[in-house]
N, C-alpha and C positions, 0 to 999 in steps of 0.2 A: 623662140619658145620662151614662155614666162616661167619664173620661179614663183610658184603660188604660195601664198601665206594664209594660214588658217586664221580667221578673224576671232576665234574664241581663245586660242592660246598664243597666237603670234608666231608659231613655228613656220619657218620657210622650208619648202621642199625643193629638191633638185629640179631644174627646168624640164617641163614636159609640154606636149602640145595642148593637153587639156588638164583641168584640175584633177588631183587624185580623187578616188571614190570616197575616201574617208581620211580623217586625220588620226593616225595611230596614237598620237599623244592624248587626244581628247577622248578617243574611243577606248578608254581604260579607266579603272576604278578611281584613280587619283584626280582625273579631270572629268569632263562631261561634254556632251553635245547638247546645245540648247534646244528647247522645244521647236524653234523655228527651223532647225536642221543645220547641217554642215554648210558653211559659207567660206568663200575664199576671196582674197584680194591680191594685189601685187605691190611691189615697192613703188612703182611709178604712180599707182593710184593713191598709196599712202602719202606720198609727197604732195599730192593735190588736196587731200582731205584732212591732213594732220600737220601740226607744226611742232618743232622741238621746244622743250622747256629745259632751261638750265637754272639751277638754284644752288645757293650755299647750303650744304647739308652737313651741319656740325663740323665745318672746317674742310670738307671735301666738296668737289663739284658734282652735284647730282644731275643726271641727264634723263629726261623723260619725254613724254609726248602728250599733246593736247589736241582734241579731246581724248578721253581715256580709250585705250585699245588693248585687246587681249587680256592678260592677267593684270596689266597696269603696274608692273614693277618699274622701278627706276634703276639705272646703272650708276656707278660711281667711278670717278676718275681719281686714281690713287697714285701719288708721287713715289718714285723710287730713285735710287742712285743711277739707274740705267734708263730713265725715261718713265713716262706715265704708263700705268696699267689700267685697263678698263675692267672693272669688276662687274660681272653679269652683263646682260645685253638687253636692248630693246629692239623692236621691229623696225623702227624708222632710222635710216641713215641717209643723209643728204649732203650736198656740197657745202651748204651753209654750216652744218654741224662739223664736217671735216675741217673746214677752214678755221672755225673757232677753236677746235681742239688743237690743231696745229699751232695756233697762236699762243697756246699755253704749254707748249712743249711736245705736242703730238702724242702718239701712242707707240709703245714698244712691244706690247703684248696684250692679250685678252685672256681672262680666266673666268670660268662660268661655274656656278654652284651646282646646277642640276638641269636636266633636260627641259623643264618648263621655261627656262630662260635662254635656251639656245637661239631662238628667234632667227635673225638674219646674220648670224655670226660669220658666215662665209663672205657676205658682202661687206661687213665691217672690216674684216681682215684685208680684203682686196682694196678697200678705200685707203688703207695705210700701207700699201705696198706688199701685202701678203704676210703680215706679221703673224706669229704663232697664236693659236687659240688652244688653251690648255683645258682638257676635259679628262675626267677620270675614266679609265678603260672599262670599269665595271658597268658603265652606262652606254657602251658603244652601240647597243641595239636600238637606241633612241636617236641616233644620228640620221637625219632625213636627207642631208646633202653632204655626202663624203667629199673631202677636198684635201689636198696636200697641206694646207695651213693647219689642219687639226692635229694637235700633238696629244696623243693619248698616254697618260702617265699611269703608273701602277704603284704599288706599295701604299703606305699610309700618309706620307708627307712628301712634298716636293718644293724646294726653294726655287722661285722663278725670277727673283731679282733680290738685291740686297735688302734684307729686312722684310721681304714678302714671302711667306711660306703657305702653301696650300696644305690643308689637312682634311683627309677623308674621315667624315663622321658617320657616313651611312645614314640610315633612318628613313627619311622621306623617299630617297632613292638609294640603291646599293652603293653607287659612286658619289653620293651626296658630299659636297665639299664646302668648307669655309676657308677664309684666308686670314692669317695672322699678319698684322701690320705692326711690326716692332716699334716703329717711330711714332705711331699714333699716340694721341693724348700726351704730347710733349715727352715722348719716350716711355710712357707707362704702358703702352701697347693697346691695340684695339683688335677686335674680331669683326670681319665682314661676313655675314652669315646667310645672306639670302633669306629664305624661309626655312632652312634647316633648323636654325634656332630662330623661331618667329617672334620678333618683338611685338608684344600684344598692346592693346589700346592704352593700358595704364602706363606704359613705358617704364615699368618696374619689374616686369616678369617676362618669361619666354614661354611659347607654346611648342609642343612637339607632336606633329601629326603626320600620318601617312597621307591623308587627303584632307585639305582644308575645305574645299567646297562641299565634299561629301561627308565631312565630319567623322573620319576614321582616325582614331588616336593611335599613336605609337604605343607598343607594349612596354612593360617595365624593363625588360631585358635590353631592348633597343635604346631606351633612354639612358640606362646605366652605361651602356657602351659609349654613347655620345659623350657623356660626362667624363668617362675615363680617358677618352682620346683628347679631350680639350684640356684636361687638368694640367698637363705639363707647361702650358702656355700662360704667360702673364698678360693681363689686359685690364683696362679700366673702363672701356666703352665697347658697345656692340652696335654695329650698323646693320639693321634689318633690310628688308627688300623693298619697302615702300616709303613714300614721302613722309618725313618726320618720324619714321620708325627707328629711333635711335635711343639707346640707353647711354647717356653721356658720361656717367660716372658710376663707380661701385658695381660694375657689371659682373665681376666675379661673384659677388654676393648674390646678385640677381639670378645668375646661373644656378648657384647652389640651392637657393630656396625654391626656384622653379622646378628643378629636377625632383626635389623632395616632395613638393606639392603634387606634381603630376603622378608620381608613383604612389603616394599615399591615397589619392582618390581612386586610382586603378585597383588598389588592393583593399580598400575599405569594405568591410562587410555590410550587407544590407541591414538597416535598422529593424 
């Protein structure tokens, strides 16, 4: 049986004889089913149609795939005192990718910001010997392939390695998570945010949305909660979800002005 992968969001489902009738991730207001309809692929097909892409992403190794697939996020390889951690996930995983990552220290764990980036997380874990995949328990309903490698954490923070702390912000998803990297920016700290804190095109500000493709903004209360939960952490950079989506310095200021701007526009009275 094949583990089918949605071509629109990149989510992999547990193996079945036939493709699922629909993708629960896409058939929901934060995502979409394209006009062409629901379509599926498999990891074996992806290995034939796509190739991995590795880039230096502001001092971290970024991992993506070409041509663009699904939501087209890229993952990041983050060093820690206990081995590398893969932040977020992409749908493609192959022997070539595994060998290259092993050559730079391998993987000790995977942590994922929210369900849109779960992708082939079970296959990624198994490729490195069944390493843990950290997901917030508030998003358990979006797990499409349950597996013992999945470690569901609760509370608001969880340290998964020296200097690497997961922080539940909520917002885009109830269990939406970012990661604080204390050693980032030469010890000044960095946040890896997925698109919970979306680094926008000017790379000076952040966006806060319930749905990016369907243009549903987060309300003022949710954005204030995100800001409050992030406030205790020190950081100078923010790594977003996509290639070149990095605020390399003064990121705490960018966070402050972005929160204020978002709330001001939500609450502005009509002229």
